[in-house]
N, C-alpha and C positions, 0 to 999 in steps of 0.2 A: 239199709245200705244204699248209698247214692251211686248211681251208675256213672261211669266215666266213659263218655262217648268218643274220646280220643282214641281208644283202643279198638282197632278194627282188624279183622282177618278176612282176606279175600282169596278166592280161587276160581278158576275157570275162564272160559272165553265166550264170546258172543257167536262163535261158529255154530253151524248147523250140527245137530246131534251132541251138543254140549250144553252147559249151563254155567251161569255165574252165581256164586254164593258169597254173600257178605254177612259176617257175624259181628255184631256189636253188643255192648252191654244193654241191659234192659232194666227198667225200674219196676216192671210188673210181670215177673215170671217169664216163661219161655213163650216167645211170640214167633210165629212162622208166617211169612208173607210170600206168596208165590204168584208170579206173573209169567206170561209167555204163552207159546203156542199150545201147550198141553195142559195148562193150568186148570181150565174148566172141566176137562174130562178126567184127569188123573190126580186131582188135588188130594183126595183122601189117601191114595197109595203113596204119593210123594210126601205128604205129612208123616205118614207111618214110617217111611224110610228115613226121613230126617230125624225123627224122634228116636228110632232104633239106633241110628248111628251116634247121636249125641249121648244116649244112655250107655252105649258100649264104651264110649270114651270117658265115662264118669262125669259128664257135664251136669253139675248140680246148681251152678249159679244161674241167675236169670239172664237170658240172652235173647236178642232178636236175630232171626235168620231170614235174610231176604234172598230169594231165589228168582232169577230170571231164566226160564227154561227155553231151550231151543231144540227140544226133542231128545234130551239126554236119556240114556238107558238108566235103569235102576242102579247098576254098579257105578256108573259115572257120577250120578247124583250123590251116592254115598261117599265116594272118593273125594268129591269136591267139598262136601260138608266136613269131612274129616280134615282135609287140608286147611280149609278156612278156619275151623275151630282151633286147630293146633297153632295157626298163625295168630289168631286172636289171643290165645293163652300166652304165646310168646311175647306179645306186646304188653299184656297185662302184668307181667312180672316186673 
C-alpha cells in the first residue's frame, strides 16, 4: 500500500505543559518520533502512551506520529494523539 502524505492530522500547541502531535501516513509500519524537553527522560513512557492510545482507537494502518513535547502530562499526550489521529482519519476518507 502506498502512503498518501497529503493526509495529515494535527493537534496541540507549543505552549508549556502541552505538546503538538502530527499524524501522517507511513510506508513502513507505525513510526513514533518524539522531540522536546522531556523526550530523553520519558521516551519509553511516551511511546507506550502513544501506542496504547492508537491501539484503543483501532489504528491498524501504518502511520508516523511526530510529537514535540513541551512537558505535557500523560493524559494531555493521549488526548492530543487521539485528536490528531481522528483528524488524520477524517482527511483520509
